PABA-793908 format. One record per residue (C-alpha): x, y, z negated. Coordinates in steps of 0.2 Angstrom, whole numbers, always signed. Each point is the difference from the previous one (the first is absolute). Layout:
       X       Y       Z
       X       Y       Z
...
***
This chain:
       X       Y       Z
     +35     +44     +94
      +8     -14     -10
      -5     -18      +6
      +9     -15      -8
     +15     +11      -4
      +2      +8     +18
      -5     +17      +6
     -14      +1     +13
      -1     +16     +10
     -16      +7      +8
      -7     +17      +6
     -16      +9      -4
     -11      +7     +13
      +2     +19      +3
     -18      +4      -6
      +4      -8     -17
      +6     +11     -14
     +13      -9     -12
      -3      +6     -17
     +14     -10      -9
     +12     -14      +2
      -2      -7     -18
     +16      -9      -4
     +10      +0     -16
     +19      +2      -2
      +6     -15      -9
      +7      +4     -17
     +17      -6      -7
      -1     -16     -10
      +7      +0     -18
     +19      -3      +0
      -2     -16     -10
     -15     -11      -2
      +8      -8     -16
      +3     +17      -8
     -17      +6      +4
      -8     -15      -8
     +11      +2     -15
      -5     +18      -2
     -18      -3      +2
      +1     -14     -14
      +9     +12     -11
     -13     +13      +2
     -17      -8      -1
     -15     +10      +2
     -12      +0     -14
      +7     -16      -7
     +13      -8     -10
     +15      -7      +8
      -3     -18      +7
     +12      -8     -12
      -9      +8     -14
     -17      -7      +6
      +8     -17      +2
      +5      -1     -19
     -10     -13      -9
      -7      -7     +16
      +3     -19      +4
      -2      +1     +19
      -3     +12     +15
      -6      +0     +18
      +6     +11     +14
     -13      +4     +13
      +7      +5     +17
      -8      +4     +17
      +1     -10     +16
      +9      +1     +17
     -12     +14      +6
      +9     +12     -11
     +18      +5      +1
      +3      +0     -19
     +18      -4      -3
      -4     -14     -13
     +17      -8      +2
      +7     +16      -9
     -14      +3     -12
      -4     -17      -7
     +18      -3      -7
      -1     +17      -9
     -16      -4      -8
      +5     -17      -5
     +16      +7      -8
     -11     +12     -11
     -12     -14      -5
     +15     -10      -6
      +7     +15      -9
     -17      +1      -9
      +1     -18      -6
      -9     -10     +13
     +10     -15      +6
      +4      -2     +18
     -10     -16      +2
     -15      +8      -7
      -2     +13     +14
     -11      -5     +15
      -2      +8     +17
     -17      +2      +9
      -2      +6     +17
     -16     +11      +0
      -6      -5     +18
     -18      +6      -4
     -12      -9     +11
     +13      -3     +14
      +5     -18      +2
     +13      -7     -13
     +18      +2      +7
     +12     -14      +2
     +16      -3     -10
     +10      +6     +15
     -10     +16      +1
      +2      +2     -19
     +19      -2      +2
      +0     +13     +14
     -10     +12     -11
     +10      -1     -16
     +17      -5      +8
     +10     -16      -2
      +8      +4     -17
     -16      +5      -9
      -9     -15      +8
     +13     -12      -6
      +1      +8     -17
     -19      -2      -2
      -2     -17      +8
     -15      -9      -7
      -6     +16      -8
      -5     +10     +16
     -18      -2      +6
     -12      +7     +13
     -17      +6      -5
     -15     -10      +7
     -16     +10      +0
      -9     -17      +0
     +10      -7     -14
      -2      -1     -19
      -6     +16      -7
      -5      +7     -17
     -15     +11      -2
      +5     +15     -11
     -15     +11      +0
      -9     +13     +11
      +5     +18      +4
     -12     +14      -5
      -7      +0     +17
      -4     -19      -1
     +14      -8     +10
      +3     -17      -7
     +19      -2      -3
      +8     -17      +3
     +19      -1      +0
     +14     -13      +3
      +2     -11     -14
     +19      +3      -1
      -3     +18      -3
     -13      -3     -13
     +11     -12     -10
     +15     +12      +0
      +6     +10     -15
      +6     +14     +11
      -4      +5     +18
     +11     +11     +11
      -5      +6     +18
     +11      +4     +15
      -7      +9     +15
      +1     +14     +12
     -11     +16      +0
      -6      +6     +17
     -16      +8      +7
     -15     -12      -1
     -16      +2     +10
     -11      -4     -14
     +10      +0     -16
      +7     +17      +3
     +18      -7      -2
      +7     -17      -3
     +10      -6     -15
      -6      +1     -18
     -12     -13      -5
      -3      -6     +18
     +13     -13      -4
     -14      -8     -11
     -15      +4     +10
      +0      -6     +14
     +18      -7      -4
      -3     -14     -12
     -19      +0      -1
     -12     -13      +6
      -8      +1     +18
     -17      +3      -8
      +6     +14     -11
      +9      +9     +15
     -15      -3     +11
     -12      +8     -12
     +11     +15      -3
      +4      +3     +18
     -17      -2      +7
      -8     +11     -14
     +11     +15      +3
      +5      -2     +18
     -10     +14      +7
      -2     +12     -14
      +5     +17      +6
     +13      +2     -15
      +8     -17      +4
     +13      +9     +12
     +18      +3      +3
      +9     +13     -11
     -13      +0     -14
      +2      -8     -17
     -11     +10     -12
     -18      -4      +3
      +4     -14     +12
     -10     -15      -6
     +10     -12     +11
     +16      +5     -10
      -8      +3     -17
      -8     -18      +0
     +17      -7      +4
      +8     +10     -14
     -13      -6     -12
      +3     -18      +5
     +19      +1      -1
      -2      +7     -18
     -12     -14      -4
     +13     -13      +6
     +13      +7     -11
     +13      +7     +13
     +11     +11     -11
     +14      +5     +11
      +3      +4     +19
     +14      +4     +11
      -6      +9     +16
     +12      +5     +14
      -3     +13     +14
      +7      -6     +16
      +4      +9     +16
      +7      -8     +16
      +2     -17     -10
     +12      +8     -13
      -4      +5     -18
      -2     +19      -3
      -4      -1     -18
      -6     -12     -14
     -12      +4     -14
      -4     -11     -15
     -10      -1     -16
     -19      +0      -3
      -8      -6     +16
     -12     +14      +2
     +12     +14      -4
     +15      -7     +10
     -11      -2     +15
      -7     +17      -2
     +18      +7      +1
      +4     -11     +14
     -15      +6     +10
      +5     +18      -2
     +16      -4      +9
      -8     -12     +13
     -12     +14      +5
     +15     +12      +2
      +8     -12     +11
     -15      -6     +10
     -11     +15      +0
      -3     +10     +16
      -9     +16      +1
     -12      +1     +15
      -6     +17      +6
     -18      -7      +4
      -9     -15      +6
      +5      -6     +18
     -11      -4     +15
     +12     -14      +4
     +13      -9     -12
     +14     -11      +7
      +7     -11     -13
     +12     -15      -2
      -2     -13     -13
     +19      +1      -2
      +8      -5     -12
     -14     -10      -7
      -3     -10     +15
      -3     -18      -8
     -17      -7      -3
     -13     +11      -9
     +13     +13      -4
      -2      +6     +18
     -17      +5      -4
      +6     +14     -12
      +6     +11     +14
     -17      -1      +9
     -10      +4     -17
     +12     +15      -4
      -3      +7     +18
     -18      +0      -3
      +2     +12     -14
      +7     +13     +11
     -11      -2     +16
     -16      +8      +3
     -15     -11      +0
      -4      -5     +18
     +19      +2      +4
     +12     -12      +8
     +14     -10      -9
     +13      -8     +10
      +7     -14     -11
     +17      -9      +4
      +2     -16      -9
     +10     -15      +7
      -9     -14      -9
     +14     -12      +4
      -6     -12     -13
     -18      +1      +3
      -6     -17      -4
      -8      +4     -17
     -10     +15      +9
      -9     -12     +11
     -14      -4     -12
      -2     +18      -4
      -3      +4     +18
     -14     -12      +1
      -8      +9     -15
      +2     +17      +7
      -9      -6     +16
     -16      -3     -10
     -13     +13      +4
      -3      +7     -17
      +5     +17      -7
     +13      +3     -13
     -13      +2     -14
      -9     -15      +5
     +16     -11      +0
      +5      +8     -17
     -17      -4      -8
      +1     -18      +7
     +17      -2      -8
      -6      +7     -17
     -15     -12      +0
      +8     -16      +6
     +19      +3      -2
     +14      -2     +13
      -4     -16     +11
     +10     -15      -4
      +8      +0     +17
      +8     +17      -3
      +6      -3     -18
     +17      -7      +5
      +4     +17      +7
      -2      +9     -16
     -13     +13      -6
     +10     +15      +7
      -1      -8     +18
     -18      -4      -1
      -5     +17      -5
      +9      +8     +15
     -16      -5     +10
     -10     +13     -10
     +14     +14      +3
      +1      -5     +19
     -19      +1      +2
      -1     +17      -9
     +14      +7     +10
      -8      -6     +16
     -16      +9      -5
      +9     +16      -2
     +14      +1     +13
      +5      -7     +17
     +15     -11      -3
     +12      -4     +14
     +11     -14      -5
     +18      -2      +8
      +6     -18      -4
      +9     -14      +9
      -4     -12     -14
     -18      -1      +4
     -10      -4     +16
     -12     +13      +7
     -15     -11      -4
      +6      -1     -19
      +2     +19      -1
     -17      +3      +8
      -8     -12     -13
      +7     +11     -14
     -10     +14      +8
     +15      +9      +7
      +6      +5     +17
     +15      -9      +6
     +16      +8      +8
     +15     -10      +5
     +11     +16      -2
      +0     +17      -8
      -1      +8     +17
     -15     -10      +4
      -8      +5     -16
      +4     +18      +3
      -8      -1     +17
     -16      -8      -8
      -1     +13     -13
      +2     +15     +12
     -14      -7     +11
     -11      +2     -16
      +7     +16      -7
      +7     +13     +13
      +4     +13     -14
      +5      -6     -17
     +11      +4     -15
     +12     -14      -2
      +9      -7     -15
     +14     -12      +2
      +6     -12     -14
     +16      -9      +6
      +1     -10     -16
     -18      +0      -5
      +2     -14     -13
     +12     +10     -11
      -9     +17      +0
     -14      +7     -11
      -9     +13     +10
      -7     +14     -11
     -12     +12     +10
      +0     +18      -4
     -15     +11      +3
      -1      +1     +19
     +12     +13      +9
      -5      -6     +17
***
């Protein structure tokens, strides 16, 4: 198993049958990130070239993701700015806006780390971090009734360009596309309404775009807000594999095909026990993705052994208290829909707060044994999980509950997308 970049070995009981070790072979990155971005900009998907879109526009804004993504913004932003200038937009008329969603605004030092010193210096005074509680403009409602409020800087710009990464997403199918707008630069209220409404819809799931209301509402919101152009990259092992650009919907769709080929993992059937690691998404709420993905390939009533270090577990503490409440996932979800996310949780962001619903739902369906050295046993038990100080201890606990079991092992559970075939077990 992968745990904080190191390999952790363990042995399975003889009575368990290993059905698969589901890891991926890393693919080779593109030879040159600069050349790959140039190629993507030269061949936009279902769109004019960026420099042609810029003609006749007086200013532009470039939206980019935050430090939770590995998007090489230091490479992409200069290429985009160059195309905007070629189309006639003055350098000083281009702004940068970090699309943090409902995460706390990031500092200037963090912005510099994200975009690189050269870009940060070039855009000094014109680089901003989105504040979900800041000044927003109401632009209308989606056909599903979601009220759309967006950052004023985006609303006032003649041309909006987005930069992001496409990877599997538990609710939106895949990241990228118009997610740079919602939740990227939307108000807290807009994101809260959207996420809570579609949170538990059966079609709001990973690897599904068509018919997914979570995704389709985001797409409609992005179009309402006027995002015309998007660059989405596919990353593997921290390096860019390929870049796509053009119409935000169609560029994301092409990127998602590649992302699925890279992350998709065929599973021969549902397991009785799944052993998964949150690596390489081990920070904050990202660690939750491995647990959620493991739930898709484990039999109801089965066991999930979940490794996640939680080294920086401070923000998780309030969520632990929420998970300790003696209410079902449905009851808690209804409470959030009726009253909204409590004020004392809002600083964590909507995506953090709704994890309580996911955690409770998983606890109702599976036995989770959590291996971590960042949380105390009492904290893990409050979450509704069994605590284990090591993977060997977790295996021992699980074997006492299931002597005979079909077992799936996901050494890098945060980077694989399990697809279960009709059972062959």
